[in-house]
C-alpha positions as CSV (number, residue, x, y, z in Angstrom):
1,M,54.3,108.0,74.7
2,N,55.8,111.3,73.4
3,H,54.5,113.2,76.4
4,L,56.8,111.2,78.7
5,R,60.0,112.4,77.1
6,P,60.2,115.9,78.5
7,I,59.6,114.5,82.0
8,E,62.4,112.0,81.6
9,H,64.7,114.7,80.2
10,T,63.9,117.0,83.1
11,A,64.6,114.3,85.7
12,Y,67.9,113.4,84.0
13,T,68.9,117.1,83.8
14,G,68.0,117.7,87.4
15,S,70.1,114.7,88.5
16,S,73.0,115.9,86.4
17,V,72.9,119.3,87.8
18,R,72.9,117.9,91.4
19,S,75.8,115.7,90.5
20,D,77.8,118.6,89.0
21,A,77.1,120.7,92.1
22,V,78.3,117.9,94.4
23,A,81.4,117.4,92.3
24,E,82.1,121.2,92.4
25,A,81.6,121.3,96.2
26,Q,84.0,118.4,96.6
27,K,86.6,120.0,94.4
28,E,86.4,123.3,96.3
29,F,86.6,121.5,99.7
30,V,89.5,119.3,98.8
31,T,91.4,122.3,97.3
32,K,90.9,124.1,100.6
33,V,92.1,121.1,102.6
34,F,95.3,120.8,100.5
35,G,95.8,124.5,100.8
36,W,95.9,124.3,104.6
37,M,98.0,121.2,104.5
38,T,100.5,123.0,102.3
39,A,100.6,126.0,104.6
40,A,101.3,123.7,107.6
41,L,104.1,122.0,105.6
42,V,105.7,125.4,104.8
43,V,105.5,126.4,108.5
44,T,107.2,123.1,109.5
45,G,109.9,123.5,106.9
46,V,110.6,127.1,107.8
47,V,110.9,126.4,111.5
48,A,113.0,123.3,111.0
49,R,115.3,125.2,108.7
50,G,115.5,128.1,111.2
51,V,116.7,125.8,113.9
52,F,119.3,124.2,111.6
53,T,120.8,127.6,110.8
54,S,120.6,129.1,114.3
55,A,123.1,127.9,117.0
56,A,121.0,129.5,119.7
57,L,117.8,127.6,118.6
58,Q,119.8,124.4,118.4
59,Q,121.0,124.9,121.9
60,F,117.5,125.5,123.1
61,V,116.0,122.5,121.3
62,F,118.8,120.0,121.8
63,G,120.8,121.4,124.7
64,T,119.1,119.2,127.2
65,P,117.0,116.0,126.6
66,F,114.3,117.5,128.9
67,V,113.5,120.3,126.4
68,F,113.5,118.0,123.3
69,F,111.4,115.3,124.8
70,G,109.2,118.0,126.4
71,L,108.6,119.4,122.9
72,I,107.6,115.9,121.6
73,I,105.2,115.5,124.5
74,A,103.7,118.9,123.8
75,E,103.2,118.3,120.1
76,L,101.6,114.9,120.8
77,G,99.3,116.5,123.4
78,L,98.4,119.3,121.0
79,V,97.5,117.0,118.1
80,I,95.4,114.8,120.4
81,Y,93.7,117.8,121.8
82,L,93.0,119.2,118.3
83,S,91.6,116.0,117.0
84,A,89.4,115.4,120.0
85,A,88.2,118.9,120.7
86,I,88.0,120.5,117.3
87,H,84.2,120.5,117.2
88,R,84.1,122.5,120.4
89,M,86.6,125.1,119.2
90,S,86.0,128.1,117.0
91,A,87.2,127.8,113.4
92,A,90.0,130.4,114.2
93,T,91.2,128.5,117.2
94,A,91.3,125.2,115.3
95,T,93.3,126.8,112.5
96,W,95.8,128.5,114.8
97,T,96.2,125.3,116.9
98,F,96.9,123.4,113.7
99,L,99.6,125.9,112.6
100,A,101.0,125.9,116.2
101,Y,101.3,122.1,116.0
102,S,103.0,122.3,112.6
103,A,105.5,124.8,114.1
104,L,106.2,122.5,117.1
105,N,106.7,119.7,114.6
106,G,109.3,121.8,112.8
107,L,111.3,122.2,116.1
108,T,111.5,118.5,116.6
109,L,112.0,117.6,113.0
110,S,114.9,120.0,112.6
111,V,117.0,117.1,113.8
112,I,116.7,115.6,110.3
113,F,118.4,118.6,108.8
114,M,121.4,117.8,110.9
115,A,121.3,114.1,110.3
116,F,120.9,114.1,106.4
117,T,122.5,116.0,103.6
118,S,120.7,118.9,101.9
119,E,120.8,117.1,98.6
120,S,119.3,114.0,100.2
121,L,116.5,116.0,101.9
122,A,115.7,117.8,98.6
123,S,115.6,114.6,96.5
124,T,113.6,112.7,99.1
125,F,111.1,115.5,99.4
126,I,110.5,115.6,95.7
127,I,110.0,111.9,95.5
128,T,107.7,111.9,98.5
129,A,105.7,114.7,97.0
130,A,105.3,112.8,93.7
131,M,104.2,109.6,95.5
132,F,101.9,111.5,97.8
133,G,100.3,113.4,94.8
134,A,99.9,110.2,92.8
135,M,98.2,108.4,95.7
136,A,96.0,111.4,96.6
137,A,94.9,111.6,93.0
138,W,94.0,108.0,92.9
139,G,92.1,108.3,96.1
140,Y,90.2,111.3,94.8
141,F,89.3,109.9,91.3
142,T,88.8,106.2,91.9
143,K,85.3,104.8,92.1
144,K,86.5,101.9,94.2
145,D,85.7,102.0,97.9
146,L,89.0,102.1,99.8
147,T,87.7,101.3,103.2
148,G,89.3,97.9,103.1
149,L,92.7,99.5,102.2
150,G,92.3,102.0,105.0
151,S,91.5,99.3,107.6
152,L,94.5,97.2,106.5
153,A,96.8,100.3,106.6
154,F,95.6,101.2,110.0
155,M,96.3,97.7,111.4
156,G,99.8,98.0,109.8
157,L,100.3,101.4,111.4
158,V,99.6,99.9,114.9
159,G,102.0,97.1,114.0
160,I,104.9,99.4,113.1
161,L,104.3,101.6,116.2
162,I,104.6,98.5,118.4
163,A,107.6,97.3,116.5
164,T,109.2,100.7,116.8
165,L,108.7,100.8,120.6
166,V,110.1,97.3,120.9
167,N,113.1,98.2,118.8
168,L,114.0,101.0,121.2
169,F,115.2,98.3,123.5
170,L,116.3,95.6,120.9
171,R,118.1,98.1,118.6
172,S,117.7,95.6,115.8
173,E,118.8,96.8,112.4
174,G,116.6,94.3,110.7
175,I,113.5,95.6,112.5
176,Y,114.5,99.1,111.6
177,W,114.5,98.4,107.9
178,I,111.3,96.3,108.0
179,V,109.5,99.2,109.8
180,S,110.9,101.7,107.2
181,Y,109.8,99.8,104.1
182,V,106.5,98.7,105.5
183,G,105.9,102.3,106.7
184,V,106.3,103.6,103.1
185,L,103.6,101.2,102.0
186,I,101.3,102.0,104.9
187,F,101.4,105.8,104.5
188,T,101.0,105.6,100.7
189,G,97.9,103.5,101.3
190,L,96.6,105.9,104.0
191,T,97.1,108.8,101.7
192,A,94.7,107.4,99.1
193,Y,92.2,106.3,101.7
194,D,92.2,109.6,103.6
195,T,91.9,111.6,100.4
196,Q,88.8,109.6,99.5
197,K,87.3,110.1,102.9
198,I,88.1,113.9,102.8
199,K,86.3,114.1,99.5
200,E,83.3,112.5,101.1
201,M,83.6,115.0,104.0
202,A,82.7,117.8,101.7
203,V,79.0,117.2,102.2
204,M,79.4,117.2,105.9
205,G,81.2,120.6,106.1
206,G,78.2,122.7,105.0
207,S,78.6,125.9,103.0
208,E,81.9,127.6,102.7
209,D,81.0,130.5,105.0
210,T,80.2,128.3,108.0
211,E,82.4,127.6,111.0
212,S,81.9,123.8,110.6
213,Y,83.2,124.0,107.0
214,Q,86.5,125.5,108.2
215,K,86.9,123.1,111.1
216,V,86.3,120.0,108.9
217,A,88.8,121.4,106.4
218,V,91.4,121.8,109.1
219,L,90.8,118.3,110.4
220,G,91.2,117.0,106.9
221,A,94.4,119.0,106.4
222,L,95.8,117.6,109.7
223,T,95.1,114.1,108.5
224,L,96.9,114.6,105.2
225,Y,99.7,116.6,106.8
226,L,100.5,113.6,109.1
227,D,100.4,111.2,106.1
228,F,102.9,113.4,104.2
229,I,105.3,113.9,107.2
230,N,105.3,110.3,108.1
231,L,105.8,109.2,104.5
232,F,108.7,111.6,104.1
233,I,110.3,110.3,107.3
234,M,110.0,106.7,106.2
235,M,111.4,107.6,102.7
236,L,114.4,109.3,104.4
237,R,115.0,106.2,106.4
238,T,115.1,104.0,103.3
239,M,116.9,106.3,100.8
240,G,118.3,109.3,102.8
241,R,122.1,109.9,102.9
242,R,123.4,110.9,106.3
243,R,126.0,113.6,106.9
């Protein structure tokens, strides 16, 4: 039976090498995704801060409802277009579209700089980043399939979107707070689920020098960017201090 041992060892070693290669590819891909997500957050923050410190930009964005709501429609159209057409774009176009979307988001989100104190924004951002990081780490390292959590969170997301639209007419403070607290739970859950899915997307992206690799990374970055922004907004609604 001794002659079987080298074969068993070789098979085990080969499996181990493949496993290590997959793990390394996942690590590199997720790092790239988080890098692009961070870049987009920086663009959003810089643009929002720029509007807050510029009277001319404030007049442009908030001078008339037409411009402000036009910007909201534009960014919604851009994110839908990016999500739907990314596979038909070049990697460069997908990347610049993503960054353009984050800049547009900065224009509309600048309103929170005027609504909340600087200390409140800073403390909420730190707490949001810590929560986001913890849930992303759990989603990355857990062996548990989070598909059920993702499905539940998505149904909850549809629910709070409907409740938010209804509350535009009802103006109920109770609904406002329910949506805010439930929203925090939903986007923390989505962060873990999306991170796990992005980790699995590493094998779909191909090698690092391919167009598809970059486009899949941008799509993953967009997903996590939206999770972070929405979690931050929900956290502000629950613990932010207004000016």
